[in-house]
C-alpha positions in Angstrom: 8.2 3.6 17.9 6.2 6.5 18.3 2.9 7.8 16.7 2.3 11.2 15.6 -0.4 13.3 17.1 -2.9 12.6 14.2 -2.4 8.8 14.5 -3.1 8.9 18.2 -6.4 10.2 17.3 -7.0 7.5 15.1 -6.0 4.5 17.2 -8.2 6.0 20.3 -11.1 6.3 17.4 -10.8 2.7 16.6 -10.3 1.6 20.1 -13.4 3.0 21.2 -15.7 1.6 18.4 -16.9 -2.0 17.7 -17.3 -1.4 13.9 -15.4 1.7 12.3 -13.9 2.9 8.7 -10.5 4.6 8.9 -10.2 5.9 5.8 -7.0 8.2 5.8 -5.4 8.9 2.7 -2.4 6.4 1.6 1.0 7.0 3.3 -0.8 8.3 7.0 -0.2 4.8 9.0 -3.5 3.3 9.0 -1.7 0.1 9.8 0.0 1.2 12.9 -2.8 3.3 13.8 -4.8 -0.2 13.8 -2.2 -2.3 15.4 -1.8 0.4 18.6 -5.5 0.3 18.8 -5.8 -3.6 19.0 -2.9 -3.1 21.5 -4.9 -0.6 23.6 -7.8 -2.7 24.1 -5.7 -5.7 25.0 -6.9 -7.9 21.6 -5.7 -11.5 22.2 -6.6 -13.0 18.7 -6.3 -10.3 15.8 -7.2 -11.5 12.2 -6.4 -9.6 9.2 -7.6 -9.6 5.7 -5.4 -7.9 3.3 -4.4 -7.8 -0.7 -1.7 -10.8 -0.9 1.1 -8.2 -1.9 0.9 -6.8 1.9 0.8 -10.0 3.7 4.5 -9.9 4.8 3.9 -6.2 5.4 1.4 -6.6 8.2 3.5 -9.3 9.9 6.5 -6.8 10.0 4.4 -4.0 11.3 3.4 -6.2 14.3 6.8 -6.7 15.2 7.7 -2.9 14.8 4.5 -1.7 16.9 3.8 -4.9 19.2 7.1 -6.7 19.8 6.7 -9.7 21.7 3.1 -9.4 22.3 1.2 -12.1 23.7 -1.6 -12.2 21.0 -2.6 -14.7 18.2 -2.1 -13.1 14.7 -4.0 -14.4 11.7 -3.3 -12.7 8.3 -5.3 -13.9 5.3 -5.5 -12.6 1.7 -8.6 -12.1 0.3 -8.3 -15.1 -2.2 -7.5 -17.4 0.6 -10.4 -15.8 3.1 -12.8 -16.6 -0.1 -11.8 -20.9 0.3 -11.9 -20.8 3.9 -14.8 -23.0 5.2 -17.1 -21.1 7.6 -16.6 -23.6 10.0 -12.8 -23.5 10.1 -12.9 -19.4 10.7 -11.7 -18.7 14.2 -13.2 -16.2 16.6 -11.3 -13.1 16.3 -11.4 -9.9 19.0 -10.3 -7.7 16.4 -10.7 -8.5 12.7 -8.8 -5.6 10.0 -10.1 -5.6 6.8 -7.2 -3.7 4.9 -8.0 -1.9 1.4 -11.5 -2.7 2.1 -12.5 -0.9 -1.1 -12.2 -4.6 -2.6 -15.2 -4.9 -0.5 -16.8 -1.6 -2.4 -20.0 -3.3 -3.7 -22.1 -6.0 -5.0 -22.4 -6.7 -8.4 -25.6 -5.6 -10.5 -26.6 -8.1 -13.3 -29.2 -7.7 -16.2 -31.8 -10.1 -16.0 -33.0 -11.5 -19.5 -35.9 -13.6 -20.2 -35.9 -16.2 -23.0 -36.0 -13.7 -25.9 -33.0 -12.4 -24.5 -34.9 -9.0 -23.7 -34.2 -6.9 -20.5 -36.6 -7.7 -17.4 -34.6 -6.1 -14.8 -32.0 -6.6 -12.4 -30.1 -9.0 -10.2 -27.8 -7.6 -7.3 -25.4 -10.4 -6.1 -22.5 -10.4 -4.0 -18.9 -10.7 -5.3 -17.0 -13.6 -4.0 -15.0 -11.3 -1.8 -18.1 -9.7 -0.3 -19.7 -13.3 0.6 -16.8 -14.5 2.1 -16.2 -11.7 4.5 -19.6 -10.1 5.0 -22.0 -12.9 3.7 -23.8 -15.3 6.1 -21.1 -17.3 8.2 -18.3 -15.2 6.7 -15.5 -13.6 8.3 -17.2 -10.5 9.7 -19.5 -12.5 11.6 -16.3 -14.4 13.2 -15.1 -11.2 15.2 -16.3 -9.3 18.3 -14.4 -5.9 16.7 -14.4 -5.0 12.6 -12.1 -2.2 11.5 -12.1 -1.2 7.8 -8.9 0.4 6.7 -9.0 1.8 3.1 -7.4 5.4 1.4 -10.3 5.3 -1.1 -13.6 4.3 0.5 -15.6 5.0 -2.4 -13.5 5.1 -5.9 -16.2 5.6 -8.4 -19.4 6.6 -6.1 -21.2 6.2 -3.0 -23.0 3.2 -3.5 -19.7 1.9 -2.9 -20.2 2.7 0.7 -23.2 0.5 1.0 -21.7 -2.9 1.8 -19.8 -1.6 4.9 -22.7 0.6 6.2 -25.2 -2.4 5.7 -23.4 -5.4 7.4 -21.8 -2.9 9.8 -25.2 -2.0 11.4 -25.2 1.8 10.1 -28.3 1.5 7.7 -30.7 -0.9 7.1 -31.3 0.0 3.4 -31.0 -2.5 0.9 -28.9 -1.7 -2.0 -31.3 -0.6 -4.4 -32.9 1.8 -1.8 -29.3 2.9 -0.7 -28.4 3.9 -4.3 -32.2 5.4 -4.8 -31.7 7.6 -1.8 -28.3 8.8 -2.0 -27.1 7.9 -5.7 -28.1 10.7 -8.8 -28.8 8.4 -11.7 -29.5 8.3 -15.6 -31.1 5.6 -17.1 -29.3 3.8 -20.1 -29.7 0.3 -21.8 -28.7 -1.4 -18.9 -30.4 0.1 -16.0 -29.7 3.0 -14.2 -26.2 4.3 -14.1 -24.7 6.4 -11.1 -23.6 10.0 -12.1 -23.4 11.6 -8.5 -24.3 12.0 -5.0 -27.9 13.6 -3.4 -29.0 13.7 -0.1 -25.0 14.1 1.0 -25.9 15.5 4.3 -28.1 12.7 5.3 -25.2 10.4 4.0 -22.6 12.4 5.9 -24.7 11.6 9.2 -24.8 7.7 8.9 -21.0 8.0 8.4 -20.3 10.4 11.3 -18.6 8.6 14.3 -18.0 5.8 12.1 -15.6 7.0 9.3 -12.6 8.9 10.3 -11.0 10.3 6.9 -7.8 12.7 6.9 -5.6 14.1 4.2 -2.0 14.9 4.2 -2.4 18.2 3.7 -4.6 18.0 7.3 -1.9 16.9 9.1 1.1 18.4 7.6 2.3 20.4 10.8 2.5 16.6 12.4 4.9 15.3 9.8 8.2 16.0 9.1 9.1 17.1 5.5 10.6 13.8 4.7 10.2 10.4 5.8 12.2 7.0 6.0 10.7 3.9 6.1 11.0 -0.1 5.0 8.3 -2.5 3.8 8.5 -5.7 3.4 7.6 -7.6 0.3 5.3 -10.7 -0.2 8.2 -13.7 -1.0 11.1 -14.5 0.2 14.9 -14.2 -0.5 16.0 -18.0 -0.8 19.2 -16.8 -2.3 22.3 -18.3 -1.1 25.5 -17.1 -0.6 28.8 -18.8 0.3 28.9 -19.0 4.1 32.4 -16.9 4.8 30.3 -14.0 2.4 27.0 -14.5 4.6 28.9 -14.5 7.6 31.0 -11.4 6.7 27.7 -9.8 5.7 26.1 -10.5 8.9 28.9 -9.2 11.0 28.9 -5.9 9.5 24.9 -5.8 9.8 25.4 -6.1 13.5 28.2 -3.7 13.5 26.0 -1.1 11.7 28.8 -0.7 9.0 29.0 -0.6 5.6 27.8 -4.5 4.9 30.5 -4.8 1.7 33.3 -2.9 3.9 36.2 -5.7 3.6 34.2 -7.9 1.5 34.3 -6.3 -2.3 33.3 -2.9 -3.9 34.1 -3.8 -7.4 30.8 -4.7 -9.3 32.1 -8.4 -10.0 32.1 -11.4 -7.8 29.5 -13.3 -5.6 28.0 -10.0 -4.0 27.0 -8.6 -7.4 26.1 -11.6 -8.8 23.3 -11.8 -5.5 22.3 -8.5 -5.5 21.2 -8.6 -9.4 19.1 -11.9 -8.8 17.5 -10.3 -5.7 16.4 -7.6 -7.7 15.0 -9.9 -10.3 12.9 -11.8 -7.5 11.7 -8.2 -6.3 10.2 -7.2 -9.7 6.9 -9.5 -9.3 6.1 -8.7 -5.3 7.4 -4.9 -5.7 4.9 -4.4 -9.0 2.0 -6.0 -7.1 2.6 -3.9 -4.1 2.5 -0.8 -6.6 -0.6 -2.1 -8.2 -2.5 -2.5 -5.0 -1.1 1.2 -3.9 -2.3 2.7 -7.0 -5.5 1.0 -6.8 -5.8 2.1 -3.4 -5.6 5.8 -3.8 -1.6 6.7 -4.4 -1.7 9.2 -7.7 2.3 8.9 -8.6 4.9 7.0 -7.6 8.9 7.1 -8.3 10.8 3.7 -8.1 14.3 3.4 -8.1 16.6 0.4 -9.1 19.7 0.0 -10.3 20.1 -3.1 -12.8 18.1 -2.6 -16.2 16.7 -5.8 -16.3 14.9 -5.0 -13.2 14.0 -1.5 -14.8 12.6 -3.3 -17.5 11.1 -5.9 -15.6 9.1 -3.5 -13.2 8.2 -1.3 -16.0 6.7 -4.4 -18.2 4.7 -5.9 -15.0 3.3 -2.5 -14.0 1.9 -2.0 -17.8 0.7 -5.7 -17.8 -1.6 -4.6 -14.9 -2.7 -1.4 -16.8 -0.4 1.1 -15.1 1.1 3.7 -16.9 4.6 3.4 -16.3 8.0 4.8 -17.9 11.7 4.1 -17.2 14.6 6.4 -16.8 18.2 5.2 -17.3 21.8 5.7 -18.1 21.1 4.0 -21.7 18.2 6.5 -22.6 19.4 9.6 -25.0 18.7 13.0 -23.7 15.4 12.9 -25.9 14.0 9.8 -24.5 14.6 11.1 -20.9 12.9 14.3 -21.5 10.0 12.7 -23.0 9.9 10.1 -19.9 10.0 13.3 -17.6 7.5 15.2 -19.5 5.0 12.3 -19.4 5.5 11.6 -15.8 4.8 15.5 -15.1 2.1 16.0 -17.0 0.2 12.9 -18.0 -2.4 11.6 -15.3 -2.3 8.1 -16.5 1.5 8.1 -16.7 1.4 6.9 -13.0 4.7 5.4 -12.2 8.6 6.4 -13.0 10.9 3.6 -12.7 14.5 5.2 -12.4 17.7 4.2 -12.2 19.3 6.0 -9.4 22.7 6.4 -10.7 20.9 8.5 -13.6 18.5 10.0 -12.0 19.8 11.0 -8.9 21.5 14.2 -10.1 20.8 16.9 -12.8 17.0 15.4 -12.9 14.0 17.6 -12.2 10.2 16.9 -12.5 10.3 14.1 -9.8 8.7 16.4 -7.2 5.3 15.9 -8.6 5.5 12.6 -6.8 5.5 12.5 -3.1 6.2 8.7 -2.6 9.2 6.9 -3.5 10.1 2.9 -3.3 13.5 2.1 -3.8 13.4 -1.6 -4.8 17.1 -1.9 -5.2 19.3 0.8 -3.9 23.3 2.1 -3.1 25.4 1.1 -0.4 26.5 4.6 -0.4 24.2 6.3 1.5 24.9 9.7 -0.3 23.6 8.2 -3.7 20.3 7.1 -2.0 19.7 10.8 -0.3 20.6 12.3 -3.7 17.9 10.4 -5.5 15.5 11.2 -2.5 15.9 14.3 -3.1 14.6 14.6 -6.4 11.3 14.3 -4.6 12.0 16.7 -1.9 12.8 20.4 -3.9 11.4 23.3 -5.0 7.4 22.6 -6.1 7.0 20.1 -3.7 4.3 21.0 -1.4 3.4 17.7 0.5 5.2 15.8 2.9 7.4 13.1 1.2 7.6 9.4 2.0 10.9 7.2 1.2 10.2 3.5 1.3 13.0 0.8 0.8 12.1 -2.5 -0.3 12.8 -5.8 1.6 12.3 -9.5 1.0 11.2 -11.6 3.8 14.2 -12.9 4.6 16.4 -11.8 7.8 19.9 -11.0 6.1 18.0 -8.9 3.7 15.9 -7.0 6.1 18.7 -6.5 8.1 21.0 -5.0 5.6 17.7 -2.9 4.0 17.2 -1.3 7.4 20.7 -0.1 7.7 20.6 1.7 4.4 17.6 3.3 4.8 18.4 4.4 8.8 22.1 6.0 7.0 20.1 7.5 4.4 17.9 9.0 7.0 20.8 10.1 9.0 22.5 11.8 6.2 19.7 13.4 4.5 20.2 16.5 7.2 23.4 17.3 6.1 22.1 17.4 2.4 18.9 19.8 3.3 16.4 20.3 0.7 15.2 22.8 -1.7 
């Protein structure tokens, strides 16, 4: 595995600092930069606190970027980190805080007296902030602390305060920080932040502490289309007959079609197992997408095959408050046109869940997104490439990232990586635009 030049810069930036905020735009490989920086400094005990949806992804990325490394790795979700007793928290050489906007600010509650009239405001840390940055919290058990997020201040610059204060960049308390760097108006519940002030001074606090790059900044370093895998949180416990499992293992080892010589018709054991696996991926995939949208991802195309999976993903994303539309072969031409129009032109419509057969040809408009996730995929590499190329076509002015979602099980991971690699090999034959 090799880093791109801008990622090497990020690795050096982290490795040279005890505390740092790596704020690259989503999709630029912050995970790889953090892992290789830890490897460069010879870290022996590494802690990662991240959303639950990406725990398995962190473990998989360590095996990719630091294989057979002689180190201890502890990966915690923010929820499990909250439950830890301070006395039970290990000492780490490096603590990585992934999606650090989870620690974006304290809560500010109005204070009332006995007659329910407002008398002031109380600033209190949220449970996550207390667990990580509070007295005796995780950050106080590490020699180095590296925070990663694509959205360092999702709403306003006050959300930088927890990082700047705890990590030693400012001595201003929260209220002082807001008065100094935020434009406010007074409402019924106290001051409301409406903008930033003293921006140059704030940039001075961030200088040497935060490194932030956008895709447009690093496009010369990136290929026009990238292929990767992502590990979902959860395990594939679907059992296959021993003879079928052995046959699949053989074809994975030989890097040939995993279904060659088994069955290509949509019936029998393998078809049933694939549908069950797709259904099992709905929940962890939706949670991953939710966290990536919260982390700054604007538009995403999700490819799947089974309608149960397409409907399940659309419904799950809607329950998270994410605008999602579906596109499959059962829709009329009018319904399909309405779906594409919504995805192209409505900012609140963030995810299109597309059946790769129905959307792989003749569908225009997906190029408003630069990221795609295959939750299910075809055994035929050309079908996957055709679907992916709906993003990489005229009208696309960003580097495109295509990922294949795998469950946390060796067989599924191996087969998924074969599919991703074959798609990447075939893509140059199809070209783009």
